[in-house]
N, C-alpha and C positions, 0 to 999 in steps of 0.2 A: 227366706222361706215365707210363704203365705202366713198371714197373721190372724187368719178368721178364728173364731172361737171353735169351730168344727175341726179345723186343722190342727190347733194346738191340742185339742181333745185326743184326736186320732194319734197325734205324734206321742203324747204321753201314754196312752194305752199301748202303743207298740213298744215303748222303753220299758214300762213296768211288766208288760207281758213277757217280753223275752228275758228280762231280768229273771222273772219267776221261772221260767224254762231252764235258764242256766243253774239256778238254784235247785231245781228239782233233779235236773241231771246230776249235778254235784253231789247231791245226797246219795244217789245211786252209785256214782263213781267212787265215793268215799268208802261205801260197803265194799264194792268190788276190790278196791286197794287193800282194805283190812283183810279180806279173805285170802289174799296171795299168801300171807304170813300165817304159817301153821302154828307158831308160838311167838311169844312177845310182841303181841299185836300192839299194845299200848306203848311199848319201847319204841317200835319201829315207827308208829304214828308220830310220837313226839320228836323222834330225830328227823323225820320227814318234814315236820311242821318248821322245825328249827332250820333246816336245810333250804326249804322255800322261802322263809324270812331272810336267810343270809344272800341267797340269789337275787331277791328283790332289792335288799338293801345296796348289794354289791353293784347291780345293775344301774340303780339309781344314782350311786356315787360315780360311777364311771360314766354316766349320762347316756347308757346304752349305745355306746360307740359314737355319739353325736359330736364328740371332740375330735375325732379323727378326720382327716381330709378324705374327700369323697372317694379318691382313688384308693387309698388305705382300707377304708371300710369296704368297698366294692372287692377287693383281692381277699380281705379276711372272709367276707360272706360266701365268696366263690369256693374258697378253701373249706369252709366249714360245711358247704353244701355237697361239694364233690367228693372229699376225703371220706367220710363215713359211708357213703353210698357205693363208692367204687371198693372200699374194703369190704362191705357186706357182699357185693356181687362176687368178689374174689373168694371171700371166706366159706360162703354158704352155697352148696350145690343145690339150688332150688331147681326141681323138676316140676313141669306142669302137671296139675293135679285136679281131678273133679272138672268143674266148669271150665277152669283154666285151660285144661288139656283139650277139651272141646274147641275152645277158641285157638289154641295153637294149631291142632289138627287142621282146623278149617283155613287159617291163615296159609298153611303149607299146601293145601289143595288150591287155594286161590293163586297163590304164586306159580303153581303148574297149569293154571288155566282151568281148572275143575271147579266151577263156581257153584254147583249143585251138590257137592260132597260134603254135607252138612249132617249132624246128627239130627235124628227125625223130630224130637221135640223142639228144635230151634224154629220150626215153622210156626209156632205159637209166639214167639219173641223176636219180632222182626228187628229189634233195637240190637240184637247181637250181630247183625251183619254190617253195621257201619264199622265197628271196631274190627271185625273179622276181616273186612277188605283193606283197613289200614294196615293190619298185620301182614297180610298177603302181599302189600306193596313193599313194606319193608323187608320181607324174606326174598321177594323178587329181586331187590336191589342189593341185599348184603348177604344173601343165603338163609336157607330155611332152619335156622337154630334159634332157639328161645333166647340166648344170650344176646341177640340183636335187640330184642324188646327190652331187656333188662338194661342194656346200655342207652336206649333210647329213653326209657324212663328216668335215667340218671340226667341226661341232657335235659329233658323236660323239666325236671326239678329246678334247674337253674332259671329256666323261663319263668316258672311258678314263683320263685322267690323274688324275681324282678316284678313281676305283676303284683304280688301282695305288697312289696315296696313301695310301688307307684299308686296304688289303691290308698294305702295308709297315709302317703304323703299328701293326697288331695284332701284326706279328711283333716289331718293336722300333722305338720312337717315333723314334729317332734316324735311322732308315733310310729314314722316309717322303719326306722333302724331297729328298733326292739321287735317290731313285727317279723322284719327280714330275719333276724336273728332266732326268733322262736320257731319260724319256719325251717330254716337251714338246719336247725337241731331237732325236728320233729321226728321222735323214734319211730313211730308206727309207719310213717311215710318212708324213712329211710330203708326200713326192712321190707316194705311193701313194693319196692322198686325191682325186686327180683321175681315178682309175679306177673305172669302175662295176664293183666287185667286191664280194664279200659279206664279206670279212674285217673290216672296220671295223664292220660292223652285228653280225657274230657276236662280236666281242670284247667287246661291252657285257653281253649276258647271260651269257657264259663267265666274264669277270672277276667279275660281280656273284655268280655261283654260287659261285666261289672264295671271295669274301669272306664269303658266308653261312656256308660250311662253315668257315672258320677261326673265325668268331664262334662257331659252335657248338663246335668243339673247344676253345676258350678258355675260354668262359664257361658254357655251357649243357649240357655232357654229362650233368649231374646234375638238371637241372631239367626239367618238363613243357614248357617253352617250346622246349627243344631239338626236340621233334617238330615243332613248327610251322617251325623253321628247316630241318630236314631235307626237309620237305614243299616249302618255298619253294626250296632248293637243287636238288631234283629238277624242279621247274617251270621254273626258270631254265636248267638243263642242256637240257631239251627245247626250250625256245626257241631256244638256241644251235644245238643239232642240227638244228632245221628250217631254219636259215639256211646251215649248213655243217657237214659230217661232222667227227668227232673229238671234238666235245664229250662225246659218250657215255664217253669214258675218265675222266671225273670221277666216274662211278657206281662203277665197281670201285675207282678209287683212294680214294674215300670209305670204301668197304667194308673195304679193306685197313687203313686208319687206325683204323677203329671195332674191327675184330677184333684188332689187335695193340698199339694204343697207348692204349687206354682200359680202365678197369677199372670196372664198375658195382657188382659185389657180391663179397663174399668167396666166397660159394657158388658153385661152378663152374656149376651148373645155371641159377641166377638171372642169372648174369653173361652167359652165353650166350644166354639167352632175350632179354634186354634188348638185346644187341648185334644178334640177328637181328631184332628189331622195328625197330631203327634203320636196319638195311640195307634192310629190307623197305619202309619208309617213303620212303626217298630213290629205291629202284629203282621201286617202284610209282608213285610221283607223276611220275617220269620218263615211265615208258611210257603212263600215262593221259593225261598232258597232251600228249605228242607225238600221241598218237591223236586227241585232240580237235582239235589244230592242224591234222590232216591231213584231217578230215572235210570241210570246206568247199572245201578245195583240191582234194579228190578228186572232189567233187560238182561242181565247176566246170570241171576241167580233165581229169578221168579218171585222174590220176595219184596213187598213194598213196605220200606221202613217207616212210611208216613202213618201206617196203621198202627194204633196203640189200644191195647186192651189191658185193662187192671183186674179183670174178673178173676182170673187164677191167683194173683198176688192179695187180692182181697179175700179169697177163700183160705189162703195159707195164714193170712193175718187175722183170720177168726177161729183159728184152730186152738182150742183151749188146752188140750192135752200137750201139744208141741210149742206152748208159749208163743204162737204167732210165727214160728220159724219153719224151715223147710220140713217137710215130712212126706214119707212114702204114701200115706192115705190120700193127701190130697194131690200128690204128683200123679197118682194112677190115673185121675180124671182125663189126662192129656191122652194116654193111650185108649181110654174108655170111648172118647169121641173121635178117635182115628185122626189125632193131630190136627182136627180142623179149627183154625183160628177162631171163627165166629161161634161155633158151637162151644168149644172149650170155655171161652171167656164168658159167654152168655150163661151156660148152666152153672159155672163156678160162681159167677156173681149172684145168681139166685140161691145157691146153696148159702153163700156167705150171709146174705140178708135173712135167710130163713134162721140161721144160727143166733143172729142178733136179735131179732124178734121174739124167738123163744125164751131167750134169758138175757135181756138188756143190761141187767146188774152184773151179771157174770162177764159180759163183754167189756163193761166199763173197768171192772177190775183187771181184765185181761190188758186193756189199753194202758193201764197204770203199770202192770208188770212188764210189758213190752219196752217201756222206757228204759228199764235196767238193761235188757238185752240189747237194744238198738243203741242206745246212746251212753250207757253208764261203763261200758267196756271198751278198752282201747287196746284189745290183745290180737287184732286181726293182722298187724303186721308181722309180728314174730310167728304166729300160728301158721298163716298160709306160706310163709317163706320156709318155714322149718319143716312142716308136716310131711313133705315128699323128699326132702333132703336125705342124702346117705348118713350113715352113722358118723363117718367123717373122723379126721384126727386133726391135731393141731387147733387152729381157731374154731373151726366148724364143730369139732368134738367138744370143745369148751361151752360153745354157744349153746348146743343141744343139751349138754348136762346141766345147764343152769337156767331153765325156762323161768322160774320165778324171778330171778334177778332182772330179766329182760322185760317181763311183764311189769315188774314194779316201775322200773325206769319210764317204761311207755306211760303207765297209769299216773305217775307222779307228774310227768310233763303235762299230761291232760288235765290234770286237777289244777295246776298252776295256771294254765291257759284259761279255764272256766272261772278261776277266782279274778283273774285280771280282766276277763271279759265282762264280768258284772261291774267292776270299777270303770271299764269303758263306757258301758251303757249310761252309768252315772254321768260320766264326764261329757258324752255326747248330749244327754238331755239338759245338763246345766248350761252348756254353751249354745244348745239349740242348733247343732250342726245337723243338716239335712241328709247328708250322704249315709249315715248309719242307718236312718229308716228304711233304705232299700235292702240292707243286709238283714234287719229286723224282719222285713216282710218275707225274705226268702227263708230264713231260718224258721220263722212261725209256719210257713206253708210246708216246709218239710217235716217239721214236728207233727204238725196235724195230719198230714198224708200218712206217714207211718204209723198214727194210731190205729189206722184201718188196714194197712197193707203188710205183707210179709216183712220180716225184720231179721237182720243179720248185723253184727257190730260194725262189719266193713261197710255197711251202706250208710253210715253217718260220715265217712270220710270226706266227702265233697263239701260238708258243712263246715269242717274244722278250720280250712283257711279263713272262713268269715269270723269264726271265734277268735283266730288267731289276730286278724286284723283289729277287731274290737279289744283284744288284749294288748295289742301294741299301744292303743288310745289310752288303755287302763294304766299301762306301765308309765306313760308320759304323764299321766294324771298324778300318780302316786309320787313320781320324782318331783312333780312340781310342789307336792304338798309337803315332802321331806326337806325340800329347800326353800320353802316359804314363798314360792314363786306364785304369782297371780296370773 
């Protein structure tokens, strides 16, 4: 890593800043966890604390599976990934609901060759079409039933675990296995596999792009092969962006790492020229590939997925009464301007700015409150998989009758990840590992963006794999401290 005073200062700022973010999220997450219990809160919190300590101690004593052979660990991780997700698919009869029903219906239409049969307001949200076409392709191949997407999500979960393992390995080999285990046993993601949502498809190219960038920073900054890796990273980021927004933050995050954490040449001119070339490669490949992806979608549906508008989400994110969450008042602006993309986002953006200017202090208070709703709740997996399911008998009936138990399990896992992620930030800073800086930049960008935009608990799901990777590093650090390793 570049050793200039500026680079060290930026690295320290990122480490401290993201640690602060984790602590803030953790405070709200603890409150959410406590609110799950109607009686005996102190008792359950004490039991949870003991349970967390027991898990960390047991994991450290067992070296988080690092003593197992690779084949044995791979088999164990595959079982832990597939078994609970397949059980959830079997036990819970999730039916597409709300926005997920619109995505399912559009996928059915695409499979039948009807590419313009989408719900009217989707014209204002071009990013919906990338995943809609993917669902349509799956339905065309395997039949138009949402079970196809559920099983596809289960399969993708295996790929996600592998990518988290590989990213964590590149950061520190000892952190790879705990990270993989944390991901395999991630309750919210297990439950969310039965939802026709874009997140699971998005996470594969998104994590793959992060892996490629980390490989570039670790091994290939000085070789010509690094250019190919940057093009590949831009390509994967474009694929992720076509499925769900926010992937684009990887491009400026990579640019910051290249600018401040890498030195190519002693000559300032040649150094800056090489950095500019690297940033150009990742940026250009991102925009070119996204444009190529958009061409057939635009030809068939009439929608250009390269267009992005945040005005509406900005408007919702400044609604004080709705706590920055979806509401009918702001949603009505779409029909008011006749589903016109430019007018909707332009007018919505103006209204949002007007709200902030009229009472900036109130907006700042709302931004803090939104942390609770966006980042402090890990309930989306259970909620969206159960809300449209039938009353059911057997396992499904038990699952529906005990929501607090499943909310508690999800929230406790999330709290454990946040705790270990703080330790991971400390470990990275102490060892001056470059790769976590990329994760910190992405997390910070997402956190800042949602201070202004519409929030929902499920919107933080794409950031949790990054938390888990840092948590794996934290688990390895704690294990080393417990065993007096240096």
